[in-house]
VEXMI-228625 format. One record per residue (C-alpha): residue number from 1; chain; x, y, z. Coordinates in steps of 0.02 Angstrom, whole numbers, always signed. Layout:
<atoms>
+-----+-------+--------+--------+--------+
:  nr : kette :   east :  north :     up :
+-----+-------+--------+--------+--------+
: NUM :     A :      X :      Y :      Z :
...
+-----+-------+--------+--------+--------+
</atoms>
This chain:
<atoms>
+-----+-------+--------+--------+--------+
:  nr : kette :   east :  north :     up :
+-----+-------+--------+--------+--------+
:   1 :     A :  +5384 :  +5602 :  +4794 :
:   2 :     A :  +5556 :  +5559 :  +4829 :
:   3 :     A :  +5705 :  +5576 :  +4708 :
:   4 :     A :  +5757 :  +5387 :  +4665 :
:   5 :     A :  +5925 :  +5338 :  +4597 :
:   6 :     A :  +5871 :  +5183 :  +4514 :
:   7 :     A :  +6025 :  +5057 :  +4489 :
:   8 :     A :  +5962 :  +4958 :  +4316 :
:   9 :     A :  +6076 :  +4813 :  +4252 :
:  10 :     A :  +5953 :  +4769 :  +4121 :
:  11 :     A :  +5886 :  +4655 :  +4242 :
:  12 :     A :  +5699 :  +4592 :  +4262 :
:  13 :     A :  +5574 :  +4736 :  +4296 :
:  14 :     A :  +5690 :  +4862 :  +4239 :
:  15 :     A :  +5575 :  +4931 :  +4128 :
:  16 :     A :  +5436 :  +4896 :  +4229 :
:  17 :     A :  +5490 :  +4997 :  +4363 :
:  18 :     A :  +5539 :  +5137 :  +4265 :
:  19 :     A :  +5376 :  +5124 :  +4186 :
:  20 :     A :  +5275 :  +5150 :  +4350 :
:  21 :     A :  +5395 :  +5296 :  +4415 :
:  22 :     A :  +5366 :  +5405 :  +4260 :
:  23 :     A :  +5155 :  +5360 :  +4281 :
:  24 :     A :  +5196 :  +5415 :  +4468 :
:  25 :     A :  +5261 :  +5565 :  +4415 :
:  26 :     A :  +5421 :  +5528 :  +4518 :
:  27 :     A :  +5599 :  +5605 :  +4486 :
:  28 :     A :  +5701 :  +5474 :  +4460 :
:  29 :     A :  +5877 :  +5426 :  +4374 :
:  30 :     A :  +5896 :  +5269 :  +4269 :
:  31 :     A :  +6087 :  +5223 :  +4287 :
:  32 :     A :  +6143 :  +5070 :  +4186 :
:  33 :     A :  +6303 :  +5019 :  +4239 :
:  34 :     A :  +6311 :  +4884 :  +4093 :
:  35 :     A :  +6343 :  +5051 :  +3979 :
:  36 :     A :  +6512 :  +5069 :  +4063 :
:  37 :     A :  +6572 :  +4883 :  +4109 :
:  38 :     A :  +6657 :  +4876 :  +3955 :
:  39 :     A :  +6852 :  +4878 :  +3986 :
:  40 :     A :  +6821 :  +4948 :  +4169 :
:  41 :     A :  +6863 :  +4849 :  +4328 :
:  42 :     A :  +6744 :  +4860 :  +4494 :
:  43 :     A :  +6842 :  +5000 :  +4560 :
:  44 :     A :  +6799 :  +5123 :  +4414 :
:  45 :     A :  +6598 :  +5044 :  +4393 :
:  46 :     A :  +6597 :  +5105 :  +4584 :
:  47 :     A :  +6696 :  +5273 :  +4550 :
:  48 :     A :  +6552 :  +5310 :  +4412 :
:  49 :     A :  +6396 :  +5239 :  +4521 :
:  50 :     A :  +6454 :  +5356 :  +4653 :
:  51 :     A :  +6502 :  +5510 :  +4553 :
:  52 :     A :  +6330 :  +5500 :  +4478 :
:  53 :     A :  +6241 :  +5489 :  +4647 :
:  54 :     A :  +6338 :  +5638 :  +4698 :
:  55 :     A :  +6277 :  +5735 :  +4552 :
:  56 :     A :  +6094 :  +5682 :  +4571 :
:  57 :     A :  +6079 :  +5704 :  +4754 :
:  58 :     A :  +5947 :  +5562 :  +4762 :
:  59 :     A :  +5829 :  +5532 :  +4928 :
:  60 :     A :  +5856 :  +5348 :  +4910 :
:  61 :     A :  +5953 :  +5211 :  +4799 :
:  62 :     A :  +5833 :  +5071 :  +4734 :
:  63 :     A :  +5911 :  +4920 :  +4669 :
:  64 :     A :  +5842 :  +4745 :  +4591 :
:  65 :     A :  +5909 :  +4593 :  +4710 :
:  66 :     A :  +6047 :  +4696 :  +4779 :
:  67 :     A :  +6115 :  +4716 :  +4582 :
:  68 :     A :  +6264 :  +4849 :  +4604 :
:  69 :     A :  +6299 :  +4817 :  +4780 :
:  70 :     A :  +6484 :  +4760 :  +4799 :
:  71 :     A :  +6515 :  +4632 :  +4931 :
:  72 :     A :  +6658 :  +4734 :  +5002 :
:  73 :     A :  +6524 :  +4837 :  +5068 :
:  74 :     A :  +6619 :  +5003 :  +4955 :
:  75 :     A :  +6481 :  +5084 :  +4899 :
:  76 :     A :  +6343 :  +5043 :  +5062 :
:  77 :     A :  +6479 :  +5140 :  +5145 :
:  78 :     A :  +6457 :  +5273 :  +5054 :
:  79 :     A :  +6266 :  +5288 :  +5054 :
:  80 :     A :  +6267 :  +5272 :  +5258 :
:  81 :     A :  +6407 :  +5405 :  +5262 :
:  82 :     A :  +6282 :  +5512 :  +5151 :
:  83 :     A :  +6132 :  +5463 :  +5257 :
:  84 :     A :  +6055 :  +5399 :  +5081 :
:  85 :     A :  +5952 :  +5256 :  +5114 :
:  86 :     A :  +5942 :  +5088 :  +4994 :
:  87 :     A :  +5806 :  +4994 :  +4950 :
:  88 :     A :  +5816 :  +4814 :  +4899 :
:  89 :     A :  +5680 :  +4730 :  +4811 :
:  90 :     A :  +5707 :  +4548 :  +4791 :
:  91 :     A :  +5612 :  +4462 :  +4672 :
:  92 :     A :  +5685 :  +4300 :  +4711 :
:  93 :     A :  +5721 :  +4213 :  +4893 :
:  94 :     A :  +5813 :  +4351 :  +4977 :
:  95 :     A :  +5920 :  +4236 :  +5069 :
:  96 :     A :  +6014 :  +4176 :  +4906 :
:  97 :     A :  +6068 :  +4371 :  +4904 :
:  98 :     A :  +6112 :  +4401 :  +5099 :
:  99 :     A :  +6208 :  +4229 :  +5152 :
: 100 :     A :  +6368 :  +4263 :  +5171 :
: 101 :     A :  +6349 :  +4464 :  +5121 :
: 102 :     A :  +6238 :  +4498 :  +5288 :
: 103 :     A :  +6367 :  +4634 :  +5316 :
: 104 :     A :  +6364 :  +4738 :  +5154 :
: 105 :     A :  +6192 :  +4813 :  +5175 :
: 106 :     A :  +6172 :  +4989 :  +5267 :
: 107 :     A :  +6093 :  +4976 :  +5432 :
: 108 :     A :  +5963 :  +5093 :  +5373 :
: 109 :     A :  +5917 :  +4987 :  +5213 :
: 110 :     A :  +5730 :  +4949 :  +5177 :
: 111 :     A :  +5694 :  +4763 :  +5084 :
: 112 :     A :  +5548 :  +4707 :  +4994 :
: 113 :     A :  +5515 :  +4530 :  +4952 :
: 114 :     A :  +5392 :  +4454 :  +4827 :
: 115 :     A :  +5419 :  +4294 :  +4953 :
: 116 :     A :  +5274 :  +4308 :  +5060 :
: 117 :     A :  +5396 :  +4208 :  +5191 :
: 118 :     A :  +5545 :  +4330 :  +5139 :
: 119 :     A :  +5531 :  +4446 :  +5300 :
: 120 :     A :  +5552 :  +4294 :  +5426 :
: 121 :     A :  +5681 :  +4205 :  +5318 :
: 122 :     A :  +5789 :  +4384 :  +5325 :
: 123 :     A :  +5752 :  +4418 :  +5517 :
: 124 :     A :  +5863 :  +4234 :  +5520 :
: 125 :     A :  +6003 :  +4340 :  +5437 :
: 126 :     A :  +5996 :  +4497 :  +5482 :
: 127 :     A :  +5879 :  +4642 :  +5570 :
: 128 :     A :  +5840 :  +4757 :  +5413 :
: 129 :     A :  +5645 :  +4793 :  +5393 :
: 130 :     A :  +5578 :  +4706 :  +5264 :
: 131 :     A :  +5404 :  +4698 :  +5192 :
: 132 :     A :  +5307 :  +4578 :  +5050 :
: 133 :     A :  +5285 :  +4665 :  +4890 :
: 134 :     A :  +5219 :  +4526 :  +4769 :
: 135 :     A :  +5271 :  +4537 :  +4577 :
: 136 :     A :  +5139 :  +4602 :  +4475 :
: 137 :     A :  +5095 :  +4650 :  +4280 :
: 138 :     A :  +5143 :  +4804 :  +4191 :
: 139 :     A :  +5015 :  +4933 :  +4117 :
: 140 :     A :  +5089 :  +4939 :  +3972 :
: 141 :     A :  +5070 :  +4770 :  +3904 :
: 142 :     A :  +4861 :  +4755 :  +3915 :
: 143 :     A :  +4821 :  +4645 :  +3757 :
: 144 :     A :  +4635 :  +4599 :  +3665 :
: 145 :     A :  +4582 :  +4444 :  +3741 :
: 146 :     A :  +4623 :  +4307 :  +3596 :
: 147 :     A :  +4526 :  +4181 :  +3519 :
: 148 :     A :  +4638 :  +4122 :  +3399 :
: 149 :     A :  +4757 :  +3977 :  +3453 :
: 150 :     A :  +4890 :  +3914 :  +3357 :
: 151 :     A :  +4953 :  +3792 :  +3503 :
: 152 :     A :  +4831 :  +3694 :  +3630 :
: 153 :     A :  +4964 :  +3683 :  +3763 :
: 154 :     A :  +5127 :  +3785 :  +3781 :
: 155 :     A :  +5251 :  +3816 :  +3924 :
: 156 :     A :  +5396 :  +3934 :  +3931 :
: 157 :     A :  +5543 :  +3908 :  +4036 :
: 158 :     A :  +5705 :  +3842 :  +4065 :
: 159 :     A :  +5754 :  +3686 :  +4127 :
: 160 :     A :  +5895 :  +3774 :  +4266 :
: 161 :     A :  +6033 :  +3668 :  +4201 :
: 162 :     A :  +6143 :  +3807 :  +4141 :
: 163 :     A :  +6125 :  +3893 :  +4320 :
: 164 :     A :  +6158 :  +3716 :  +4391 :
: 165 :     A :  +6312 :  +3715 :  +4278 :
: 166 :     A :  +6383 :  +3896 :  +4342 :
: 167 :     A :  +6355 :  +3838 :  +4520 :
: 168 :     A :  +6476 :  +3675 :  +4483 :
: 169 :     A :  +6602 :  +3796 :  +4399 :
: 170 :     A :  +6616 :  +3919 :  +4509 :
: 171 :     A :  +6605 :  +3837 :  +4662 :
: 172 :     A :  +6712 :  +3672 :  +4724 :
: 173 :     A :  +6609 :  +3573 :  +4844 :
: 174 :     A :  +6671 :  +3402 :  +4918 :
: 175 :     A :  +6624 :  +3247 :  +4837 :
: 176 :     A :  +6483 :  +3213 :  +4998 :
: 177 :     A :  +6426 :  +3371 :  +4993 :
: 178 :     A :  +6381 :  +3359 :  +4800 :
: 179 :     A :  +6297 :  +3189 :  +4836 :
: 180 :     A :  +6196 :  +3272 :  +4967 :
: 181 :     A :  +6157 :  +3397 :  +4863 :
: 182 :     A :  +6057 :  +3296 :  +4758 :
: 183 :     A :  +5946 :  +3212 :  +4915 :
: 184 :     A :  +5919 :  +3374 :  +4974 :
: 185 :     A :  +5836 :  +3425 :  +4800 :
: 186 :     A :  +5723 :  +3296 :  +4782 :
: 187 :     A :  +5671 :  +3312 :  +4972 :
: 188 :     A :  +5621 :  +3497 :  +4924 :
: 189 :     A :  +5545 :  +3454 :  +4757 :
: 190 :     A :  +5431 :  +3334 :  +4841 :
: 191 :     A :  +5391 :  +3416 :  +5002 :
: 192 :     A :  +5394 :  +3603 :  +4931 :
: 193 :     A :  +5411 :  +3684 :  +5105 :
: 194 :     A :  +5380 :  +3883 :  +5102 :
: 195 :     A :  +5564 :  +3903 :  +5176 :
: 196 :     A :  +5673 :  +3774 :  +5131 :
: 197 :     A :  +5834 :  +3795 :  +5222 :
: 198 :     A :  +5727 :  +3818 :  +5375 :
: 199 :     A :  +5645 :  +3631 :  +5324 :
: 200 :     A :  +5827 :  +3558 :  +5292 :
: 201 :     A :  +5882 :  +3633 :  +5474 :
: 202 :     A :  +5769 :  +3571 :  +5563 :
: 203 :     A :  +5716 :  +3402 :  +5504 :
: 204 :     A :  +5876 :  +3345 :  +5439 :
: 205 :     A :  +6001 :  +3426 :  +5572 :
: 206 :     A :  +6146 :  +3313 :  +5516 :
: 207 :     A :  +6151 :  +3384 :  +5342 :
: 208 :     A :  +6125 :  +3557 :  +5391 :
: 209 :     A :  +6267 :  +3544 :  +5517 :
: 210 :     A :  +6376 :  +3465 :  +5381 :
: 211 :     A :  +6344 :  +3619 :  +5279 :
: 212 :     A :  +6384 :  +3758 :  +5377 :
: 213 :     A :  +6555 :  +3662 :  +5459 :
: 214 :     A :  +6605 :  +3623 :  +5311 :
: 215 :     A :  +6571 :  +3771 :  +5200 :
: 216 :     A :  +6612 :  +3939 :  +5218 :
: 217 :     A :  +6469 :  +4082 :  +5196 :
: 218 :     A :  +6503 :  +4114 :  +5030 :
: 219 :     A :  +6513 :  +3920 :  +4978 :
: 220 :     A :  +6354 :  +3892 :  +5066 :
: 221 :     A :  +6269 :  +4035 :  +4978 :
: 222 :     A :  +6320 :  +3927 :  +4837 :
: 223 :     A :  +6268 :  +3770 :  +4896 :
: 224 :     A :  +6109 :  +3829 :  +4931 :
: 225 :     A :  +6074 :  +3890 :  +4743 :
: 226 :     A :  +6147 :  +3733 :  +4684 :
: 227 :     A :  +6000 :  +3617 :  +4783 :
: 228 :     A :  +5873 :  +3746 :  +4731 :
: 229 :     A :  +5902 :  +3744 :  +4555 :
: 230 :     A :  +5901 :  +3551 :  +4561 :
: 231 :     A :  +5750 :  +3554 :  +4638 :
: 232 :     A :  +5663 :  +3682 :  +4518 :
: 233 :     A :  +5723 :  +3553 :  +4372 :
: 234 :     A :  +5654 :  +3408 :  +4451 :
: 235 :     A :  +5501 :  +3472 :  +4504 :
: 236 :     A :  +5479 :  +3552 :  +4336 :
: 237 :     A :  +5512 :  +3406 :  +4229 :
: 238 :     A :  +5382 :  +3295 :  +4315 :
: 239 :     A :  +5240 :  +3436 :  +4301 :
: 240 :     A :  +5274 :  +3440 :  +4113 :
: 241 :     A :  +5285 :  +3257 :  +4109 :
: 242 :     A :  +5092 :  +3264 :  +4145 :
: 243 :     A :  +5052 :  +3386 :  +3996 :
: 244 :     A :  +5123 :  +3269 :  +3872 :
: 245 :     A :  +4963 :  +3191 :  +3827 :
: 246 :     A :  +4934 :  +3357 :  +3724 :
: 247 :     A :  +5093 :  +3357 :  +3636 :
: 248 :     A :  +5133 :  +3557 :  +3703 :
: 249 :     A :  +5249 :  +3678 :  +3636 :
: 250 :     A :  +5403 :  +3675 :  +3768 :
: 251 :     A :  +5512 :  +3843 :  +3731 :
: 252 :     A :  +5662 :  +3850 :  +3825 :
: 253 :     A :  +5816 :  +3784 :  +3839 :
: 254 :     A :  +5904 :  +3645 :  +3715 :
: 255 :     A :  +5905 :  +3523 :  +3868 :
: 256 :     A :  +5719 :  +3482 :  +3872 :
: 257 :     A :  +5758 :  +3381 :  +3736 :
: 258 :     A :  +5852 :  +3281 :  +3840 :
: 259 :     A :  +5749 :  +3279 :  +3991 :
: 260 :     A :  +5579 :  +3235 :  +3895 :
: 261 :     A :  +5550 :  +3110 :  +3767 :
: 262 :     A :  +5544 :  +3121 :  +3585 :
: 263 :     A :  +5421 :  +3146 :  +3487 :
: 264 :     A :  +5304 :  +3190 :  +3640 :
: 265 :     A :  +5308 :  +3379 :  +3636 :
: 266 :     A :  +5372 :  +3510 :  +3504 :
: 267 :     A :  +5507 :  +3610 :  +3555 :
: 268 :     A :  +5556 :  +3780 :  +3530 :
: 269 :     A :  +5717 :  +3883 :  +3577 :
: 270 :     A :  +5730 :  +4027 :  +3733 :
: 271 :     A :  +5597 :  +4167 :  +3677 :
: 272 :     A :  +5627 :  +4324 :  +3766 :
: 273 :     A :  +5547 :  +4421 :  +3884 :
: 274 :     A :  +5440 :  +4541 :  +3811 :
: 275 :     A :  +5314 :  +4571 :  +3666 :
: 276 :     A :  +5373 :  +4403 :  +3577 :
: 277 :     A :  +5329 :  +4292 :  +3753 :
: 278 :     A :  +5181 :  +4385 :  +3770 :
: 279 :     A :  +5124 :  +4340 :  +3592 :
: 280 :     A :  +5136 :  +4173 :  +3639 :
: 281 :     A :  +5040 :  +4184 :  +3777 :
: 282 :     A :  +4884 :  +4248 :  +3695 :
: 283 :     A :  +4896 :  +4125 :  +3539 :
: 284 :     A :  +4915 :  +3968 :  +3670 :
: 285 :     A :  +4743 :  +3886 :  +3705 :
: 286 :     A :  +4817 :  +3848 :  +3874 :
: 287 :     A :  +4986 :  +3917 :  +3963 :
: 288 :     A :  +5055 :  +3798 :  +4088 :
: 289 :     A :  +5134 :  +3886 :  +4251 :
: 290 :     A :  +5240 :  +3777 :  +4372 :
: 291 :     A :  +5319 :  +3902 :  +4525 :
: 292 :     A :  +5490 :  +3911 :  +4599 :
: 293 :     A :  +5559 :  +3801 :  +4750 :
: 294 :     A :  +5652 :  +3930 :  +4825 :
: 295 :     A :  +5482 :  +4030 :  +4843 :
: 296 :     A :  +5366 :  +3895 :  +4843 :
: 297 :     A :  +5231 :  +4008 :  +4915 :
: 298 :     A :  +5255 :  +4146 :  +4804 :
: 299 :     A :  +5184 :  +4176 :  +4614 :
: 300 :     A :  +5251 :  +4179 :  +4462 :
: 301 :     A :  +5259 :  +4311 :  +4335 :
: 302 :     A :  +5158 :  +4225 :  +4229 :
: 303 :     A :  +5012 :  +4239 :  +4312 :
: 304 :     A :  +4994 :  +4414 :  +4309 :
: 305 :     A :  +5071 :  +4424 :  +4112 :
: 306 :     A :  +4964 :  +4291 :  +4034 :
: 307 :     A :  +4791 :  +4361 :  +4084 :
: 308 :     A :  +4841 :  +4535 :  +4042 :
: 309 :     A :  +4926 :  +4464 :  +3875 :
: 310 :     A :  +4747 :  +4391 :  +3844 :
: 311 :     A :  +4807 :  +4211 :  +3885 :
: 312 :     A :  +4726 :  +4084 :  +4016 :
: 313 :     A :  +4842 :  +4018 :  +4122 :
: 314 :     A :  +4857 :  +3845 :  +4242 :
: 315 :     A :  +4978 :  +3848 :  +4371 :
: 316 :     A :  +5012 :  +3773 :  +4548 :
: 317 :     A :  +4923 :  +3813 :  +4696 :
: 318 :     A :  +5023 :  +3935 :  +4801 :
: 319 :     A :  +4982 :  +4027 :  +4945 :
: 320 :     A :  +5004 :  +4199 :  +4880 :
: 321 :     A :  +4880 :  +4134 :  +4724 :
: 322 :     A :  +4751 :  +4120 :  +4850 :
: 323 :     A :  +4770 :  +4303 :  +4942 :
: 324 :     A :  +4792 :  +4392 :  +4773 :
: 325 :     A :  +4654 :  +4308 :  +4647 :
: 326 :     A :  +4490 :  +4234 :  +4706 :
: 327 :     A :  +4503 :  +4031 :  +4658 :
: 328 :     A :  +4417 :  +3986 :  +4510 :
: 329 :     A :  +4342 :  +4143 :  +4461 :
: 330 :     A :  +4507 :  +4243 :  +4420 :
: 331 :     A :  +4619 :  +4093 :  +4419 :
: 332 :     A :  +4629 :  +3901 :  +4397 :
: 333 :     A :  +4764 :  +3803 :  +4504 :
: 334 :     A :  +4829 :  +3625 :  +4537 :
: 335 :     A :  +4874 :  +3571 :  +4712 :
: 336 :     A :  +4950 :  +3412 :  +4659 :
: 337 :     A :  +5023 :  +3357 :  +4477 :
: 338 :     A :  +4873 :  +3227 :  +4473 :
: 339 :     A :  +4768 :  +3364 :  +4447 :
: 340 :     A :  +4852 :  +3441 :  +4300 :
: 341 :     A :  +4759 :  +3311 :  +4156 :
: 342 :     A :  +4605 :  +3342 :  +4222 :
: 343 :     A :  +4611 :  +3531 :  +4213 :
: 344 :     A :  +4703 :  +3538 :  +4046 :
: 345 :     A :  +4557 :  +3440 :  +3968 :
: 346 :     A :  +4413 :  +3552 :  +4067 :
: 347 :     A :  +4469 :  +3699 :  +4005 :
: 348 :     A :  +4515 :  +3654 :  +3841 :
: 349 :     A :  +4340 :  +3607 :  +3811 :
: 350 :     A :  +4248 :  +3736 :  +3912 :
: 351 :     A :  +4302 :  +3924 :  +3812 :
: 352 :     A :  +4162 :  +4007 :  +3898 :
: 353 :     A :  +4253 :  +3985 :  +4070 :
: 354 :     A :  +4405 :  +4029 :  +4015 :
: 355 :     A :  +4361 :  +4177 :  +3929 :
: 356 :     A :  +4269 :  +4239 :  +4079 :
: 357 :     A :  +4422 :  +4188 :  +4210 :
: 358 :     A :  +4533 :  +4290 :  +4091 :
: 359 :     A :  +4415 :  +4446 :  +4107 :
: 360 :     A :  +4397 :  +4434 :  +4302 :
: 361 :     A :  +4587 :  +4403 :  +4317 :
: 362 :     A :  +4638 :  +4555 :  +4219 :
: 363 :     A :  +4506 :  +4674 :  +4314 :
: 364 :     A :  +4572 :  +4609 :  +4453 :
: 365 :     A :  +4759 :  +4643 :  +4399 :
: 366 :     A :  +4710 :  +4819 :  +4332 :
: 367 :     A :  +4623 :  +4863 :  +4501 :
: 368 :     A :  +4757 :  +4813 :  +4607 :
: 369 :     A :  +4889 :  +4713 :  +4529 :
: 370 :     A :  +5004 :  +4837 :  +4423 :
: 371 :     A :  +5175 :  +4883 :  +4466 :
: 372 :     A :  +5106 :  +5047 :  +4480 :
: 373 :     A :  +5029 :  +4994 :  +4613 :
: 374 :     A :  +5176 :  +4894 :  +4686 :
: 375 :     A :  +5305 :  +5055 :  +4664 :
: 376 :     A :  +5174 :  +5159 :  +4731 :
: 377 :     A :  +5168 :  +5064 :  +4873 :
: 378 :     A :  +5351 :  +5051 :  +4900 :
: 379 :     A :  +5377 :  +5222 :  +4908 :
: 380 :     A :  +5239 :  +5277 :  +5037 :
: 381 :     A :  +5327 :  +5126 :  +5165 :
: 382 :     A :  +5495 :  +5212 :  +5131 :
: 383 :     A :  +5441 :  +5386 :  +5171 :
: 384 :     A :  +5346 :  +5327 :  +5316 :
: 385 :     A :  +5513 :  +5229 :  +5353 :
: 386 :     A :  +5625 :  +5382 :  +5333 :
+-----+-------+--------+--------+--------+
</atoms>
């Protein structure tokens, strides 16, 4: 097993990766920059990072979504100089972390992406070797299958409004492009192309050319973030509107109150990822899910977490879903928003079938789709590559 220096910003998958590395008996150092951030500038943090790397002497450095890799390329240059490979696992659309930052990654980097179309997206920007590695479940969160329900239908997720606001705050886009962002977001929410940026480039060339001619690379990255976050909000809203017949519990940010009609759902403040949300999954007869537009071919974390928490999930049909689970035996999905109401009604009435699907999904996940499996595959590919 290689020695792994894991740059962990306590972000999504931080605990899961540590658990998997421990199970694999892989020597690793969990380096948490957040513990040294207070009162430190970027230069000091980088010095701490490099000192820790020199002391640990790893075979490779691992990070999620390139967290910890500075835009100046200082850390990357250090890794390249010392021959230490960098592994980045993109658990979101890789383009959103590469556009405008193509040169900050060492040549011997190795990319993994949960987006099945990630490799072709990366290839348009850089020639770094990229492999598909889907999301999964942590072995430690398996819970008994629940038959006691406090909610008929539940949904956990945000409106993306805060992220949209952050884009407006951090970037100053020309007014005409802000108007275009609304138009593009509606297009992506409606058509859900597997590769959104390529879709706009080839079907709306004038708009795409205007974006790249008007904005710097960094601002282009911000613009695509804005477009995708808006598209996600549009898509989630239209999907959730189909569930309102059942007075669902919606746990998320306060903006749901203004997006959906009052009295048609029960609002709950955000629930942090972890044991509390897993408990809600198990206590909901049906957990409703809809995927992200920026990775419209990929499955979400909920597809794995809900069955292992002992709950039942109805999600949207995705290319990756059918590659990971047997449809109707291990997963239930809607290809059209018009199917949502029918599927909820059907599975609310059929507990026997719900339980059967949960059991089958759990067996599949335990055999093939845990982070133990994913990290093991990552290490095997890294060993073959280096």
